[in-house]
N, C-alpha and C positions, 0 to 999 in steps of 0.2 A: 108673297114677299117681293119687294122691288129690288132689283139687282143692277148695279152699275159695273161696267168694266173700265178700269183706268189703265191707259197705256202710256207710260213715259217714253219719249223717243228723242233721238238726237242724230241727225245726219242720215236718216234712213227713210226718206219720204216714199220711195217706191215700195219698200217693204211694208210700210204702214198701210198703203193703199191696198196691197194684196191681202194683208191680214184682215182688213175691214171687209173686203169681199168674201173672204173665207168665213168670217164669223156669221155671215148671213145664212150659212148652212147649219147653224146650231139648232137642235131640236127645241131648245128653250132660248129664245132670243133675249139679249140684254135689254133692259128698259132704256139704257142709254150707254153709249161708249164715249169716254172722255179722253181726249188726247192732250197730253201735257208736254209742251215743248218750249224751247227758249223764244222762238218766234215762228212766224208762218212759213218761213223758208224750209223748215224741217218737216212740213206736213204736206201730204198729197191725198186728196179725197177722191174716192171713186165717184162716178156719175150719180149713182143712187145707192142707198142702203135701206134695208128693211127695219131699221131702228134709228133713233135720233143719234147724231154725232155732234159733240160740242168740243170746242178748243179752249184751252187755257194756256196762258203764257206767263213765264216767270223766270227766275234765276236758273242758270244752267247747273246741272248736277242731279244725280239720281235721287238723293234724299230730298232735295229742294223741289224737284219736279213732282215727286210723289206727294209732298205736302201741298203743293199748289193746287192739285186736283182733289186731294183727300178732304181738305178743310171745308170747302163748300158742299161736299157730297154727304157729310155725316148726317145731316138732318133730313136728307132727301131719300136715302136708300137704306134698306135693311141689310143688304149684303154688298160689300165692295170687293170686287175681284181685281187684282193686279196681274196683268200679263206683261212680260217683256215684249218688245215689238218683234222679236224673232222666236216667239213661242207659238207652237201650233197645237191647239187643243183638239181632243177627240170631239166628234159631233155632238155627243151627249154631255160634254163637260159641264156646262152651266146648269143643265137640268139636274145632274147628279149633285152638284154643289148645293143647289137650293134644297134638294131632298135631304142632304146630309144635315144642314142647319135646322130644317124643320123637325127632323126626327131626333135631334140631339141638342137640347137647349143648354147643355153645359159646355158645348164646344165654342171656342172663341176664334180659332183660326183653322182653316182647312186648306190643305194643298193636295194636288194630285201627284201621281207617280210619273216621273220623267222616264219614259221607256228608252229614249236615246238622247244623249246630251252632246251636242256639237262643241260645247265649251271645252271638252276634254280632248278634242282632236282638231283637225283642220276646218271643221264646220260641216254642216249638213245642208242638203238642198230640200226644197219642198217635196220633191219626189221621194227622197229618202224618208222624210217625215210621214208622208202618206203611207208608204210601204210599212214603216215601223208601227203605225197605228193599226193598220189592217192585221198585222201579225199579232199585236197585243190583243186585239179583239178576238182573233181565232183561239188564242190561248187563255182567254178569260176563265177564271175559276168561278164556281158557284158562290155567290155572296161576297160582299166586300170584306177586306181585311183592313183593320185600323191600326196604325202604328203611331205612338206618341213621339214627339220630337222636341228637342231643346228650342228650336225655332224653325221657321219655314224658309224654303228656298224661294227667293223673290221672283224668279221667272214665272211662277204661277202660285198665287196665294190669295185666299179669300178671307175677309174679316167680317165678324158680326159687328155691324156698325154701332149698335147700342153699347158695346163694351169698350169702344176706343177711348171715349172720354177726352182728356187733355193730352193723351199720348201722341207724340209726333215723331216722324223720322228725324234722326239727329243730323242736322245740316253741317256739323263739324266734319262729318264724313263726306268730303267734297268730291266733285267730279263723279267717277264711276261708283263711289260710295262703298266700296268693298265691305261687306258684312252689315250693311245698314238694315238688311232684311232680318237677319238673325237678331240684331239689337232690338228692333221694334217688336218682333213677334215673340221673342223670349220674355219681354215685359208683359205681353198679353196673357202669359201663362198664369199670372196672379188673378185673372178674371175668368179663366176657363181653359179647357184643353186645347193644345196645339197638336193637330193630328195630320197624318198623311193617310188618305183613303186610297188604297192601291188599285181599286177598280176605276178610279177617275184618272185618266191618262192624257199625256201630251208629249210633245217632242220639243226640245230646245235646240234650235238650229245652230246657235253659237256663232252667229255672223261676226266677223272680226272688224268690220268697219265701224267707226264711231267710238272705239275704245280709246282709253288713255295710253300714253307711251309705256314701254316696258319698265323704265326706271321709276316712273310715277307709281305704276301698279305694284312693283316690287316693294317700294317704300310703304304703300298702304297695307301690304300683306303682313308687315311687322307692326307698324305704328298703330293701325286700326285695331289689331288684336290686343295689344297691350292697353290701349286706350279703353276698350270695352271691358276688359277685365278690371281695370282700375275704376271704371264707372260703376261696375257691379251689375251690369245688365246681362252679361254673357259669362257663364262659368269658365274658370281657367281650364277645367277638364275638357272643355270643348275647344276653346280658342287657341290654347297653346299647342296642343298636338297638331291642329290644322296649320298653324304658323310654321312649326318645325318641319312638317311634311313639305310645305311649299318651299322653304329655304333649301331643304335637302334635294328636292327635285330640280330647283334652279341651279344648284351647285353641280349635281351629277350630270345634268344635260347641257351645261354651258360650253363644254368642249365640242359637242356635236349637237347643236340645238336643232329643234324642229324648224322648218322654214316658216311656219305660221306663228311661232312664239319667240319673242325677244328675250331669250333666257339670260343672256349676258346683261341686258338692261335691267331685268328683274333682279338679278343677283346684285348689281350695283345699288339698286334701290334698297334691297334687303340690308346690305352692309351699311349703307348710310343711316337707315333707320335704327339698326342695332347700335351704332355709335351714338346716335341721339338719345336712345333709351338709356344707354350706359351713363350718359351725361345728365340724366334726369329730365330730358326734353321729350315730352310726349305730345306731339302736335300733328294730328292728322292733316291739318290745313297746309302743312309745309309743302305738300306736293304741288301747290300753286306756284312755288318758287323754283321748281325743278324745270 
């Protein structure tokens, strides 16, 4: 099977170069890595790579950047793997993904298990990631375990290209795109299983640079959830509890916020979105006006 890795990126050129060098250590090399960025200033390439690297440029925003790379890739590759530019996969990641799709023709989307996630704290270093992957390897159980999911976590997800069809990432979910991954992959469930294979592992560094402001993100935490429930792509049983947990966390921690999270900005965004929803205004793009 032919496998492409797509990496959307924004404002992290040094991180992208390091990730490309790291992917050279995969036991199964990608047939191509495609970097999707607003322009060339967001990309830094290492001097050499053991696989082809191509660049595509288009509108800024995670959903839009995913589409810019996805659309020309559908007819060229059997498997399309999306990595965040701060995701560190285990050395056998791509090999295991390919084996999973070959062995299971009913699977539409495969994601790996995130053994540590810097998005939930101040962020992780490469050294943290490598240590976590070694620890996960030492604790590996016999045989993979497979867990079905509503949708996939976009920091690492692989699609069976032949099943994508006309489906695209929703570009109304602008900028950081909050929940664009769940929206897309939950719709793939009509074509096959969406699974996490827990023996496929990686670490999400959770680098804070390149993110949107706290108020914009807080607005998306509410507006995007309601929008996707109304759209019918994400079940309310998934989206609404996530939204309420985020609001509760922002409210509870706004008095003593973590230094790496703008809790007060997020809470302001939450409240503004709640007001708009109460007025019948469900507009994810509103964050462009904040």
